Structure formats: structure tokens, C-alpha cells
Backbone as CSV, one residue per row, in Angstrom:
resi,resn,N_x,N_y,N_z,CA_x,CA_y,CA_z,C_x,C_y,C_z
1,MET,-36.330,-92.762,-25.568,-37.389,-92.404,-26.505,-38.651,-93.200,-26.183
2,SER,-39.767,-92.527,-26.071,-41.022,-93.199,-25.774,-41.546,-93.939,-27.003
3,LEU,-42.065,-95.138,-26.772,-42.650,-95.896,-27.876,-43.912,-95.230,-28.416
4,SER,-44.477,-94.293,-27.654,-45.660,-93.580,-28.131,-45.374,-92.799,-29.401
5,LEU,-44.103,-92.506,-29.659,-43.743,-91.816,-30.894,-44.101,-92.626,-32.125
6,PHE,-44.192,-93.954,-31.967,-44.496,-94.827,-33.089,-45.979,-95.190,-33.166
7,ASN,-46.783,-94.552,-32.340,-48.210,-94.872,-32.276,-48.957,-94.318,-33.490
8,ILE,-49.636,-95.170,-34.224,-50.469,-94.719,-35.349,-51.906,-95.183,-35.164
9,GLU,-52.262,-95.470,-33.915,-53.623,-95.910,-33.585,-54.646,-94.886,-34.086
10,GLY,-55.640,-95.365,-34.846,-56.709,-94.502,-35.304,-56.413,-93.693,-36.548
11,LYS,-55.194,-93.736,-37.045,-54.862,-93.042,-38.276,-55.466,-93.766,-39.477
12,VAL,-55.777,-93.024,-40.520,-56.292,-93.605,-41.767,-55.149,-93.643,-42.771
13,ALA,-54.864,-94.841,-43.280,-53.748,-95.022,-44.212,-54.254,-95.586,-45.532
14,LEU,-53.990,-94.865,-46.612,-54.296,-95.345,-47.954,-53.039,-95.941,-48.559
15,ILE,-53.125,-97.216,-48.929,-51.993,-97.904,-49.548,-52.446,-98.368,-50.934
16,THR,-51.879,-97.794,-51.978,-52.283,-98.188,-53.324,-51.659,-99.544,-53.677
17,GLY,-52.396,-100.328,-54.451,-51.876,-101.619,-54.889,-51.627,-102.602,-53.764
18,ALA,-52.436,-102.533,-52.709,-52.176,-103.370,-51.521,-53.065,-104.600,-51.464
19,THR,-53.395,-105.164,-52.622,-54.184,-106.401,-52.634,-53.309,-107.647,-52.546
20,HIS,-51.991,-107.466,-52.638,-51.085,-108.615,-52.609,-49.653,-108.103,-52.409
21,GLY,-48.727,-109.013,-52.296,-47.300,-108.703,-52.313,-46.829,-107.766,-51.218
22,LEU,-45.815,-106.965,-51.542,-45.214,-106.088,-50.550,-46.167,-104.996,-50.104
23,GLY,-47.073,-104.573,-50.965,-48.076,-103.584,-50.572,-48.961,-104.129,-49.460
24,MET,-49.396,-105.369,-49.618,-50.200,-106.000,-48.575,-49.384,-106.188,-47.305
25,ALA,-48.113,-106.549,-47.436,-47.271,-106.740,-46.264,-47.151,-105.460,-45.450
26,MET,-46.944,-104.333,-46.128,-46.848,-103.068,-45.422,-48.176,-102.653,-44.829
27,ALA,-49.260,-102.822,-45.599,-50.578,-102.482,-45.098,-50.939,-103.326,-43.888
28,MET,-50.552,-104.592,-43.921,-50.831,-105.490,-42.807,-50.157,-104.994,-41.533
29,GLN,-48.893,-104.582,-41.632,-48.176,-104.123,-40.455,-48.726,-102.790,-39.948
30,LEU,-49.119,-101.895,-40.859,-49.734,-100.638,-40.451,-51.058,-100.911,-39.746
31,GLY,-51.819,-101.880,-40.273,-53.087,-102.233,-39.655,-52.906,-102.857,-38.284
32,LYS,-51.936,-103.731,-38.151,-51.669,-104.369,-36.855,-51.189,-103.335,-35.823
33,ALA,-50.621,-102.234,-36.318,-50.183,-101.173,-35.418,-51.322,-100.220,-35.060
34,GLY,-52.513,-100.490,-35.580,-53.686,-99.722,-35.168,-54.289,-98.792,-36.187
35,ALA,-53.679,-98.681,-37.375,-54.241,-97.799,-38.400,-55.440,-98.434,-39.070
36,THR,-56.364,-97.597,-39.528,-57.445,-98.045,-40.392,-56.900,-98.078,-41.811
37,ILE,-57.034,-99.216,-42.470,-56.410,-99.419,-43.765,-57.410,-99.198,-44.907
38,VAL,-56.983,-98.452,-45.905,-57.741,-98.321,-47.150,-56.846,-98.826,-48.262
39,ILE,-57.296,-99.885,-48.945,-56.486,-100.427,-50.030,-57.109,-100.071,-51.370
40,ASN,-56.259,-100.023,-52.360,-56.698,-99.718,-53.716,-56.277,-100.848,-54.647
41,GLY,-57.082,-101.098,-55.637,-56.741,-102.020,-56.715,-57.445,-101.567,-57.964
42,ASN,-57.083,-102.152,-59.101,-57.720,-101.743,-60.358,-58.099,-102.925,-61.236
43,SER,-57.500,-104.097,-60.985,-57.729,-105.228,-61.883,-59.154,-105.790,-61.758
44,SER,-59.647,-105.940,-60.527,-61.002,-106.465,-60.334,-61.486,-106.201,-58.924
45,GLN,-62.802,-106.053,-58.774,-63.384,-105.875,-57.446,-63.208,-107.142,-56.626
46,GLN,-63.248,-108.304,-57.294,-63.093,-109.567,-56.580,-61.743,-109.659,-55.888
47,LYS,-60.703,-109.190,-56.561,-59.366,-109.218,-55.963,-59.308,-108.329,-54.731
48,ILE,-59.989,-107.186,-54.783,-60.047,-106.304,-53.618,-60.800,-106.985,-52.480
49,ASP,-61.941,-107.605,-52.814,-62.752,-108.277,-51.796,-61.986,-109.431,-51.156
50,ASP,-61.250,-110.176,-51.963,-60.446,-111.288,-51.431,-59.379,-110.767,-50.462
51,ALA,-58.750,-109.658,-50.837,-57.729,-109.071,-49.970,-58.334,-108.578,-48.658
52,LEU,-59.514,-107.977,-48.730,-60.170,-107.492,-47.516,-60.466,-108.629,-46.546
53,GLU,-60.756,-109.814,-47.080,-60.989,-110.973,-46.229,-59.704,-111.361,-45.479
54,VAL,-58.569,-111.207,-46.148,-57.288,-111.509,-45.516,-57.032,-110.542,-44.353
55,TYR,-57.300,-109.263,-44.580,-57.124,-108.281,-43.518,-58.101,-108.544,-42.360
56,LYS,-59.338,-108.891,-42.727,-60.360,-109.141,-41.712,-59.946,-110.277,-40.777
57,LYS,-59.332,-111.321,-41.329,-58.892,-112.459,-40.531,-57.821,-112.060,-39.516
58,GLU,-57.120,-110.950,-39.789,-56.106,-110.450,-38.863,-56.660,-109.347,-37.954
59,ASN,-58.003,-109.214,-37.971,-58.688,-108.215,-37.133,-58.253,-106.791,-37.449
60,ILE,-57.995,-106.564,-38.734,-57.607,-105.228,-39.187,-58.821,-104.555,-39.820
61,LYS,-59.051,-103.322,-39.422,-60.143,-102.543,-39.999,-59.683,-102.060,-41.374
62,ALA,-60.326,-102.563,-42.427,-59.857,-102.272,-43.777,-61.024,-101.998,-44.721
63,PHE,-60.769,-101.117,-45.673,-61.733,-100.773,-46.704,-61.033,-100.868,-48.051
64,GLY,-61.812,-101.104,-49.098,-61.225,-101.235,-50.428,-61.933,-100.387,-51.462
65,TYR,-61.156,-99.768,-52.350,-61.705,-98.922,-53.406,-61.025,-99.274,-54.733
66,LYS,-61.839,-99.456,-55.749,-61.315,-99.777,-57.081,-61.228,-98.492,-57.897
67,PHE,-59.999,-98.151,-58.287,-59.798,-97.013,-59.193,-58.425,-97.118,-59.824
68,ASN,-58.294,-96.492,-60.983,-57.049,-96.493,-61.744,-56.194,-95.308,-61.296
69,VAL,-55.043,-95.605,-60.708,-54.204,-94.528,-60.162,-53.592,-93.640,-61.223
70,THR,-53.680,-94.019,-62.490,-53.127,-93.192,-63.569,-54.156,-92.250,-64.184
71,ILE,-55.414,-92.358,-63.761,-56.478,-91.519,-64.321,-56.911,-90.512,-63.266
72,GLU,-56.599,-89.250,-63.482,-56.794,-88.254,-62.443,-58.239,-88.118,-62.002
73,SER,-59.179,-88.193,-62.923,-60.585,-88.045,-62.537,-61.030,-89.167,-61.604
74,GLU,-60.545,-90.389,-61.837,-60.881,-91.505,-60.949,-60.237,-91.327,-59.581
75,VAL,-59.007,-90.881,-59.578,-58.297,-90.654,-58.308,-59.006,-89.590,-57.493
76,GLU,-59.340,-88.470,-58.129,-59.984,-87.366,-57.419,-61.301,-87.806,-56.804
77,ALA,-62.103,-88.565,-57.588,-63.393,-89.037,-57.071,-63.209,-90.022,-55.921
78,ALA,-62.205,-90.923,-56.048,-61.967,-91.928,-55.013,-61.496,-91.286,-53.711
79,ILE,-60.602,-90.314,-53.801,-60.099,-89.642,-52.599,-61.245,-88.936,-51.885
80,ALA,-62.117,-88.292,-52.643,-63.275,-87.613,-52.048,-64.160,-88.618,-51.326
81,SER,-64.380,-89.782,-51.952,-65.218,-90.813,-51.336,-64.595,-91.366,-50.068
82,ILE,-63.290,-91.628,-50.121,-62.589,-92.168,-48.954,-62.675,-91.193,-47.778
83,GLU,-62.421,-89.923,-48.031,-62.418,-88.950,-46.944,-63.822,-88.730,-46.392
84,LYS,-64.844,-88.950,-47.209,-66.219,-88.820,-46.746,-66.670,-90.060,-45.997
85,GLU,-66.318,-91.229,-46.509,-66.841,-92.484,-45.976,-65.973,-93.119,-44.890
86,VAL,-64.661,-92.908,-44.945,-63.752,-93.523,-43.980,-63.159,-92.487,-43.040
87,GLY,-62.701,-91.384,-43.600,-62.103,-90.330,-42.795,-60.940,-89.677,-43.517
88,ALA,-60.445,-88.618,-42.941,-59.317,-87.895,-43.523,-58.110,-88.813,-43.624
89,ILE,-57.418,-88.756,-44.750,-56.250,-89.619,-44.974,-55.035,-88.993,-44.289
90,ASP,-54.524,-89.716,-43.293,-53.356,-89.252,-42.546,-52.051,-89.743,-43.154
91,ILE,-52.117,-90.926,-43.776,-50.925,-91.601,-44.297,-51.224,-92.067,-45.713
92,LEU,-50.362,-91.755,-46.632,-50.478,-92.260,-48.004,-49.227,-93.053,-48.355
93,VAL,-49.426,-94.270,-48.811,-48.316,-95.095,-49.298,-48.530,-95.327,-50.790
94,ASN,-47.710,-94.694,-51.614,-47.787,-94.868,-53.071,-47.000,-96.132,-53.436
95,ASN,-47.718,-97.254,-53.441,-47.078,-98.543,-53.646,-47.359,-99.165,-55.010
96,ALA,-48.497,-98.860,-55.614,-48.879,-99.495,-56.884,-47.768,-99.328,-57.921
97,GLY,-47.423,-100.413,-58.600,-46.358,-100.332,-59.595,-46.347,-101.533,-60.499
98,ILE,-45.680,-101.383,-61.631,-45.525,-102.487,-62.571,-44.074,-102.499,-63.074
99,ILE,-43.686,-103.631,-63.629,-42.368,-103.744,-64.244,-42.509,-104.541,-65.530
100,LYS,-41.826,-104.126,-66.556,-41.810,-104.861,-67.825,-40.346,-105.143,-68.153
101,ARG,-39.986,-106.412,-68.184,-38.590,-106.790,-68.424,-38.362,-106.964,-69.922
102,ILE,-37.992,-105.853,-70.554,-37.807,-105.811,-72.001,-36.541,-105.002,-72.304
103,PRO,-35.627,-105.511,-73.116,-34.459,-104.698,-73.467,-34.892,-103.375,-74.103
104,LEU,-34.191,-102.307,-73.763,-34.591,-100.990,-74.235,-34.643,-100.901,-75.763
105,GLU,-33.725,-101.586,-76.448,-33.682,-101.444,-77.909,-34.858,-102.118,-78.600
106,THR,-35.581,-102.974,-77.882,-36.743,-103.624,-78.484,-38.045,-103.215,-77.816
107,MET,-37.986,-102.355,-76.806,-39.184,-101.959,-76.068,-40.000,-100.956,-76.851
108,GLU,-41.293,-101.208,-76.964,-42.188,-100.284,-77.633,-42.405,-99.058,-76.751
109,VAL,-42.566,-97.913,-77.383,-42.755,-96.661,-76.641,-43.983,-96.748,-75.745
110,GLU,-45.032,-97.411,-76.231,-46.258,-97.524,-75.439,-45.998,-98.279,-74.146
111,ALA,-45.186,-99.326,-74.199,-44.860,-100.098,-73.000,-44.029,-99.261,-72.027
112,PHE,-43.064,-98.507,-72.573,-42.242,-97.634,-71.738,-43.125,-96.616,-71.020
113,ARG,-44.032,-95.996,-71.761,-44.913,-94.990,-71.172,-45.839,-95.585,-70.112
114,GLU,-46.269,-96.811,-70.319,-47.153,-97.443,-69.336,-46.445,-97.591,-67.991
115,VAL,-45.197,-98.010,-68.024,-44.427,-98.146,-66.786,-44.244,-96.793,-66.119
116,ILE,-43.891,-95.787,-66.890,-43.701,-94.436,-66.346,-45.011,-93.923,-65.731
117,ASP,-46.125,-94.173,-66.425,-47.426,-93.709,-65.931,-47.765,-94.314,-64.573
118,VAL,-47.592,-95.626,-64.437,-47.983,-96.302,-63.202,-46.983,-96.028,-62.081
119,ASP,-45.697,-96.067,-62.396,-44.672,-96.015,-61.355,-44.224,-94.599,-60.975
120,LEU,-44.493,-93.633,-61.818,-44.038,-92.263,-61.546,-45.167,-91.246,-61.602
121,VAL,-45.942,-91.255,-62.672,-47.011,-90.258,-62.808,-48.106,-90.504,-61.769
122,ALA,-48.462,-91.773,-61.543,-49.528,-92.082,-60.579,-49.224,-91.584,-59.170
123,PRO,-47.999,-91.788,-58.626,-47.715,-91.227,-57.301,-47.900,-89.705,-57.246
124,PHE,-47.575,-89.023,-58.345,-47.812,-87.574,-58.418,-49.300,-87.279,-58.338
125,ILE,-50.092,-88.010,-59.142,-51.536,-87.755,-59.187,-52.177,-88.012,-57.834
126,VAL,-51.905,-89.169,-57.246,-52.536,-89.524,-55.974,-52.086,-88.563,-54.873
127,SER,-50.808,-88.263,-54.826,-50.295,-87.345,-53.795,-50.919,-85.952,-53.953
128,LYS,-51.042,-85.518,-55.183,-51.612,-84.192,-55.459,-52.986,-84.039,-54.828
129,HIS,-53.801,-85.086,-54.904,-55.170,-84.993,-54.405,-55.283,-85.331,-52.926
130,VAL,-54.378,-86.129,-52.399,-54.381,-86.411,-50.967,-53.787,-85.238,-50.185
131,VAL,-52.738,-84.618,-50.731,-52.017,-83.594,-49.978,-52.849,-82.343,-49.729
132,LYS,-53.867,-82.122,-50.525,-54.698,-80.930,-50.302,-55.322,-80.956,-48.914
133,GLY,-55.824,-82.119,-48.510,-56.379,-82.240,-47.172,-55.310,-82.167,-46.105
134,MET,-54.148,-82.748,-46.389,-53.041,-82.698,-45.433,-52.580,-81.264,-45.210
135,ILE,-52.511,-80.492,-46.280,-52.108,-79.086,-46.154,-53.119,-78.323,-45.301
136,ALA,-54.394,-78.583,-45.523,-55.441,-77.897,-44.750,-55.354,-78.253,-43.272
137,ARG,-54.978,-79.517,-42.988,-54.902,-79.974,-41.595,-53.527,-79.739,-40.977
138,LYS,-52.560,-79.305,-41.799,-51.184,-79.086,-41.349,-50.580,-80.360,-40.743
139,SER,-50.838,-81.491,-41.411,-50.314,-82.760,-40.910,-50.468,-83.830,-41.963
140,GLY,-49.471,-84.706,-42.083,-49.598,-85.823,-43.010,-48.281,-86.534,-43.270
141,LYS,-48.397,-87.763,-43.733,-47.242,-88.585,-44.066,-47.462,-89.189,-45.448
142,ILE,-46.493,-89.002,-46.337,-46.536,-89.630,-47.656,-45.293,-90.495,-47.804
143,ILE,-45.502,-91.749,-48.181,-44.400,-92.692,-48.354,-44.437,-93.216,-49.783
144,ASN,-43.436,-92.898,-50.565,-43.348,-93.377,-51.940,-42.485,-94.635,-51.973
145,ILE,-42.994,-95.694,-52.597,-42.227,-96.931,-52.662,-41.303,-96.881,-53.870
146,CYS,-40.055,-96.618,-53.563,-39.020,-96.529,-54.586,-38.437,-97.925,-54.828
147,SER,-37.145,-98.028,-55.065,-36.551,-99.308,-55.409,-35.032,-99.168,-55.368
148,MET,-34.339,-100.277,-55.294,-32.894,-100.201,-55.503,-32.595,-99.682,-56.906
149,MET,-33.563,-99.844,-57.817,-33.397,-99.312,-59.160,-33.561,-97.792,-59.188
150,SER,-33.843,-97.198,-58.034,-33.741,-95.738,-57.931,-32.289,-95.302,-57.925
151,GLU,-31.393,-96.266,-57.662,-29.958,-95.979,-57.584,-29.125,-96.749,-58.603
152,LEU,-29.584,-97.907,-59.011,-28.804,-98.805,-59.869,-29.563,-99.157,-61.142
153,GLY,-28.822,-99.506,-62.172,-29.432,-100.045,-63.371,-29.328,-101.557,-63.394
154,ARG,-30.117,-102.178,-64.259,-30.049,-103.623,-64.432,-30.623,-103.967,-65.795
155,ASN,-30.098,-104.995,-66.419,-30.565,-105.372,-67.757,-32.067,-105.564,-67.794
156,THR,-32.674,-105.065,-68.839,-34.087,-105.241,-69.222,-35.088,-104.467,-68.358
157,VAL,-34.657,-103.661,-67.398,-35.620,-102.923,-66.570,-35.424,-101.411,-66.688
158,GLY,-35.051,-100.952,-67.896,-34.768,-99.544,-68.096,-35.926,-98.625,-67.786
159,ALA,-37.125,-98.987,-68.204,-38.293,-98.140,-67.933,-38.580,-98.067,-66.448
160,TYR,-38.494,-99.209,-65.783,-38.730,-99.277,-64.335,-37.691,-98.448,-63.593
161,ALA,-36.427,-98.590,-63.958,-35.365,-97.827,-63.303,-35.538,-96.334,-63.541
162,ALA,-35.940,-95.963,-64.752,-36.173,-94.544,-65.051,-37.298,-94.000,-64.185
163,ALA,-38.369,-94.785,-64.027,-39.501,-94.354,-63.211,-39.123,-94.268,-61.742
164,LYS,-38.425,-95.275,-61.235,-38.081,-95.287,-59.811,-37.005,-94.253,-59.481
165,GLY,-36.106,-93.998,-60.428,-35.160,-92.910,-60.227,-35.884,-91.575,-60.174
166,GLY,-36.856,-91.414,-61.054,-37.670,-90.204,-61.050,-38.474,-90.081,-59.776
167,LEU,-38.972,-91.212,-59.251,-39.769,-91.177,-58.028,-38.919,-90.737,-56.831
168,LYS,-37.668,-91.152,-56.827,-36.763,-90.688,-55.776,-36.679,-89.161,-55.783
169,MET,-36.498,-88.582,-56.956,-36.367,-87.129,-57.045,-37.714,-86.431,-56.837
170,LEU,-38.808,-87.066,-57.246,-40.133,-86.505,-56.974,-40.363,-86.448,-55.463
171,THR,-39.920,-87.491,-54.764,-40.042,-87.519,-53.293,-39.307,-86.337,-52.682
172,LYS,-38.095,-86.095,-53.147,-37.314,-84.981,-52.612,-37.984,-83.637,-52.924
173,ASN,-38.574,-83.522,-54.105,-39.203,-82.248,-54.445,-40.533,-82.056,-53.728
174,MET,-41.262,-83.156,-53.491,-42.461,-83.048,-52.666,-42.105,-82.519,-51.285
175,ALA,-41.010,-83.050,-50.725,-40.555,-82.575,-49.416,-40.172,-81.109,-49.485
176,THR,-39.504,-80.722,-50.559,-39.102,-79.331,-50.736,-40.302,-78.387,-50.705
177,GLU,-41.393,-78.806,-51.317,-42.567,-77.937,-51.435,-43.544,-78.055,-50.268
178,TRP,-43.646,-79.252,-49.667,-44.726,-79.489,-48.698,-44.267,-79.614,-47.245
179,ALA,-42.986,-79.697,-46.980,-42.525,-79.846,-45.596,-42.963,-78.674,-44.723
180,LYS,-43.095,-77.498,-45.299,-43.491,-76.324,-44.522,-44.904,-76.444,-43.962
181,HIS,-45.669,-77.399,-44.479,-47.036,-77.623,-43.989,-47.088,-78.741,-42.933
182,ASN,-45.944,-79.096,-42.383,-45.847,-80.192,-41.399,-46.251,-81.522,-42.020
183,ILE,-45.833,-81.721,-43.253,-46.045,-82.986,-43.954,-44.682,-83.590,-44.226
184,GLN,-44.539,-84.862,-43.907,-43.273,-85.551,-44.151,-43.444,-86.490,-45.347
185,ILE,-42.578,-86.321,-46.338,-42.623,-87.123,-47.549,-41.297,-87.844,-47.686
186,ASN,-41.335,-89.170,-47.630,-40.131,-89.986,-47.714,-40.392,-91.203,-48.589
187,GLY,-39.357,-91.968,-48.827,-39.493,-93.171,-49.655,-38.931,-94.391,-48.959
188,ILE,-39.389,-95.548,-49.403,-38.814,-96.826,-48.998,-38.330,-97.521,-50.259
189,GLY,-37.103,-98.010,-50.221,-36.541,-98.745,-51.355,-36.335,-100.207,-50.981
190,PRO,-37.271,-101.063,-51.320,-37.117,-102.488,-50.968,-36.017,-103.162,-51.774
191,GLY,-35.369,-104.120,-51.142,-34.433,-104.988,-51.851,-35.176,-106.174,-52.419
192,TYR,-34.576,-107.351,-52.338,-35.208,-108.557,-52.875,-35.896,-109.323,-51.746
193,PHE,-37.187,-109.589,-51.954,-38.015,-110.163,-50.891,-38.624,-111.503,-51.287
194,ALA,-38.847,-112.297,-50.268,-39.443,-113.618,-50.448,-40.956,-113.476,-50.540
195,THR,-41.476,-113.353,-51.755,-42.905,-113.248,-51.999,-43.349,-114.400,-52.878
196,SER,-44.647,-114.495,-53.090,-45.157,-115.566,-53.959,-44.623,-115.394,-55.377
197,GLN,-44.372,-114.140,-55.788,-43.871,-113.891,-57.139,-42.434,-114.402,-57.320
198,THR,-41.633,-114.346,-56.246,-40.234,-114.776,-56.359,-40.033,-116.247,-55.973
199,ALA,-41.103,-116.912,-55.524,-40.977,-118.309,-55.066,-40.332,-119.236,-56.092
200,PRO,-40.676,-119.130,-57.383,-40.095,-120.066,-58.373,-38.580,-119.962,-58.510
201,ILE,-37.997,-118.810,-58.171,-36.546,-118.672,-58.332,-35.803,-118.767,-57.007
202,ARG,-36.549,-118.825,-55.896,-35.913,-118.926,-54.578,-35.703,-120.390,-54.196
203,VAL,-34.981,-121.101,-55.047,-34.708,-122.522,-54.804,-33.214,-122.770,-54.956
204,ASP,-32.698,-123.715,-54.182,-31.280,-124.044,-54.253,-30.900,-124.432,-55.668
205,GLY,-29.813,-123.868,-56.132,-29.319,-124.193,-57.463,-29.763,-123.230,-58.537
206,HIS,-30.795,-122.421,-58.257,-31.228,-121.444,-59.259,-30.199,-120.318,-59.312
207,PRO,-29.708,-119.950,-60.485,-28.653,-118.931,-60.596,-29.016,-117.601,-59.943
208,PHE,-30.268,-117.167,-60.097,-30.638,-115.868,-59.526,-30.719,-115.949,-58.005
209,ASN,-31.185,-117.058,-57.480,-31.213,-117.247,-56.026,-29.796,-117.172,-55.457
210,GLU,-28.854,-117.853,-56.116,-27.475,-117.811,-55.655,-26.882,-116.406,-55.800
211,PHE,-27.265,-115.713,-56.863,-26.782,-114.339,-57.056,-27.241,-113.430,-55.926
212,ILE,-28.538,-113.510,-55.563,-29.074,-112.636,-54.520,-28.422,-112.935,-53.177
213,ILE,-28.295,-114.203,-52.835,-27.694,-114.562,-51.548,-26.241,-114.129,-51.490
214,ASN,-25.535,-114.268,-52.608,-24.121,-113.879,-52.658,-23.968,-112.356,-52.682
215,ARG,-24.914,-111.673,-53.312,-24.819,-110.214,-53.490,-25.251,-109.452,-52.235
216,THR,-26.076,-110.078,-51.404,-26.642,-109.411,-50.232,-25.784,-109.682,-48.997
217,PRO,-25.246,-108.642,-48.330,-24.449,-108.885,-47.135,-25.186,-109.693,-46.070
218,ALA,-26.498,-109.523,-45.972,-27.274,-110.309,-45.012,-27.396,-111.767,-45.434
219,ALA,-27.003,-112.072,-46.673,-26.970,-113.443,-47.199,-28.326,-114.130,-47.182
220,LYS,-29.372,-113.374,-47.472,-30.706,-113.976,-47.532,-31.665,-113.017,-48.239
221,TRP,-32.820,-113.542,-48.626,-33.903,-112.722,-49.126,-34.605,-112.069,-47.928
222,GLY,-35.177,-110.915,-48.134,-35.931,-110.275,-47.065,-37.287,-110.925,-46.890
223,ALA,-37.794,-110.902,-45.667,-39.161,-111.346,-45.392,-40.084,-110.138,-45.556
224,PRO,-41.252,-110.308,-46.188,-42.140,-109.162,-46.433,-42.405,-108.318,-45.191
225,GLU,-42.531,-108.973,-44.033,-42.807,-108.205,-42.818,-41.643,-107.314,-42.401
226,ASP,-40.461,-107.554,-42.984,-39.307,-106.690,-42.675,-39.544,-105.246,-43.100
227,LEU,-40.480,-105.024,-44.025,-40.787,-103.667,-44.453,-41.675,-102.934,-43.458
228,GLY,-42.312,-103.696,-42.555,-43.275,-103.105,-41.647,-42.681,-102.048,-40.736
229,GLY,-41.510,-102.306,-40.181,-40.881,-101.346,-39.278,-40.571,-100.029,-39.971
230,ALA,-40.071,-100.105,-41.207,-39.768,-98.897,-41.969,-41.041,-98.107,-42.250
231,ALA,-42.121,-98.818,-42.609,-43.381,-98.146,-42.907,-43.957,-97.474,-41.658
232,ILE,-43.914,-98.180,-40.519,-44.445,-97.608,-39.293,-43.621,-96.395,-38.872
233,PHE,-42.304,-96.490,-38.974,-41.438,-95.341,-38.633,-41.795,-94.118,-39.464
234,LEU,-41.899,-94.297,-40.779,-42.159,-93.151,-41.656,-43.605,-92.669,-41.586
235,ALA,-44.499,-93.494,-41.036,-45.900,-93.114,-40.898,-46.218,-92.486,-39.540
236,SER,-45.250,-92.498,-38.631,-45.507,-92.097,-37.252,-44.785,-90.802,-36.887
237,GLN,-45.054,-90.324,-35.661,-44.399,-89.116,-35.167,-42.892,-89.277,-35.046
238,ALA,-42.432,-90.524,-34.999,-40.998,-90.767,-34.846,-40.187,-90.170,-36.006
239,SER,-40.843,-89.942,-37.146,-40.157,-89.399,-38.328,-40.544,-87.949,-38.602
240,ASN,-40.969,-87.218,-37.581,-41.491,-85.865,-37.792,-40.478,-84.856,-38.341
241,PHE,-39.191,-85.149,-38.242,-38.195,-84.240,-38.819,-37.357,-84.956,-39.878
242,VAL,-37.950,-85.995,-40.456,-37.318,-86.726,-41.560,-38.070,-86.368,-42.820
243,ASN,-37.393,-85.814,-43.787,-38.073,-85.378,-45.009,-37.174,-85.525,-46.225
244,GLY,-37.730,-86.069,-47.299,-36.990,-86.233,-48.539,-35.971,-87.353,-48.505
245,HIS,-36.135,-88.278,-47.570,-35.180,-89.379,-47.381,-35.711,-90.656,-48.025
246,ILE,-34.817,-91.454,-48.617,-35.192,-92.779,-49.120,-34.544,-93.811,-48.206
247,LEU,-35.367,-94.587,-47.534,-34.887,-95.610,-46.606,-34.823,-96.944,-47.343
248,TYR,-33.608,-97.407,-47.603,-33.436,-98.653,-48.340,-33.451,-99.838,-47.383
249,VAL,-34.380,-100.746,-47.620,-34.531,-101.954,-46.797,-34.099,-103.107,-47.696
250,ASP,-32.786,-103.324,-47.763,-32.231,-104.193,-48.806,-31.201,-105.196,-48.304
251,GLY,-31.087,-105.338,-46.985,-30.105,-106.288,-46.462,-28.670,-105.858,-46.700
252,GLY,-28.476,-104.609,-47.135,-27.129,-104.082,-47.329,-26.598,-104.103,-48.752
253,ILE,-27.438,-104.444,-49.725,-26.952,-104.551,-51.111,-26.317,-103.249,-51.593
254,LEU,-26.972,-102.131,-51.330,-26.468,-100.862,-51.831,-25.232,-100.374,-51.061
255,ALA,-24.897,-101.061,-49.979,-23.735,-100.656,-49.182,-22.427,-101.245,-49.689
256,THR,-22.510,-102.179,-50.642,-21.306,-102.912,-51.036,-21.231,-103.112,-52.538
257,ILE,-20.027,-103.258,-53.022,-19.814,-103.575,-54.436,-20.029,-105.056,-54.703
258,GLY,-20.177,-105.834,-53.626,-20.371,-107.271,-53.776,-19.060,-108.024,-53.565
259,LYS,-19.112,-109.314,-53.823,-17.922,-110.149,-53.608,-17.829,-111.201,-54.711
260,PRO,-16.634,-111.677,-55.004,-16.473,-112.764,-55.990,-17.211,-114.006,-55.528
261,SER,-17.616,-114.820,-56.458,-18.402,-116.011,-56.120,-17.613,-117.010,-55.267
262,ASN,-16.281,-116.933,-55.309,-15.474,-117.880,-54.528,-15.025,-117.317,-53.190
263,GLU,-15.550,-116.137,-52.823,-15.158,-115.507,-51.562,-16.135,-115.872,-50.474
264,ASP,-15.637,-116.163,-49.287,-16.517,-116.508,-48.159,-17.265,-115.270,-47.683
């Protein structure tokens, strides 16, 4: 197999929520592989500008746009601006997401809806407006960032699991409807990764740290750059006949029922 199949040089990739964390990690790897990066954020323009400086230091061509992915009018206007000012969007990564750790019996409906809006409705809205150009060009890649919670439940993350489970099925239905236009729509389901957000619990003796290491066949947390290969694969010609698939990058967690704490 020729490595040219993985070439994304000159492609324009929009990654929502890529000002930090795993979104930035994936955008960084796509940029290093030659794509022009467009990042989105909503909290502040300063946060977008700070992130662009990080990309610039890595010699990545990157642009930033502030818009709320849950508001269709903002999304529509932003997509039009990006395609006019940067170029046609070849790759879309629906990464923006939130989680609220609240037991379902005490969770307010407004909080539940907020998670659903950001984690499920927003990927629909953004994809809807990006895919129009992809359909016209008969080419495109959409990558929805799902989760292990697309397959499993866990205490206090009911809204998140409901959204990510829905996103898995939305991915499959997008493929059902849009694959005929030579558009590939797939998902990535990250496991547990070593990010700045997880740093406080990734210490020896912390119960959750021990749980993750014991629960993961790879016996470690993932490195953010580990997502890069999956993103490049799904963004490139190498995945041209892959559609409606969720690629779990989880160190093997979903492959096993786990092991007792006293088992080697």
C-alpha cells in the first residue's frame, strides 16, 4: 500500500472545539500531515488566538473562528466565511463537547438538554451546513468524536452517554444518506487520555488512576497524539471505502470485561 493514500497535504480541515485538549491534539496531527487547520471556539476570542499561537509555533497553517456550534444561524454564517476566506472544507471533525457529571435523578432538564445540544445536535447542525459543499464537490470526510460512552454507561454521565450513543447512530445514518456522494462519515471513540484535565487524577495511589490502568489491557493512559493516526486515516484516501464505522482508540478497554484487582 502506498503511503500516498494517507496524504492530506493542502486539504482544509475544520475541527470544532480545537482550542485545547484532544481536539487540539487531533488538529495538531492533521496540521503536521499538511492540512490547513480551521479551529472553532465559543468561550472567547482570546482563547482562539492563544491556540493559534500554539499551532503557529509548530509551523501549522491555522485559522480560527468564534461561533456557537449549537446556533444554526451562527454555524451557517461561519461556514460561508470559512469557505470564502480559507477554502472549501474537505474534512470536518465534530469534536466540540461538554460533560456534566450529575446523577440522573438530580439532574435538571436544562442541564440535560445542554449536553444533548452540544454533543449531539451541534454535530448535526455543523455537518448539515458543511456537507452541502461536499455533496456539490462529490468528496468529503466527516469525523464525529464519539466516546466509549457510545457503548457503555457510567455513573453520573447519563446525559453524555445518551448524546454519544446518539452520535454513534447519527454517524451511521449520515453514512447511510451521504455515502452515495463519495463522502465518508465515521467516528472516533477515545478512551482515557493523559491531558491537562486528567492530570490531577493521574497520580500513583489515586483510585481512578489505578482503576484505569487496571481496566485497560494496554495498562496505561493514552497519549493525546495517539489519536492522530486514527484522524489521519479517516481524513485521507486510505478510508475511502470505510463508512459508518466507529474507531475506538481506547487501549483495548471495550475488548474486555476487565480483571479482578488481584489478577496480574
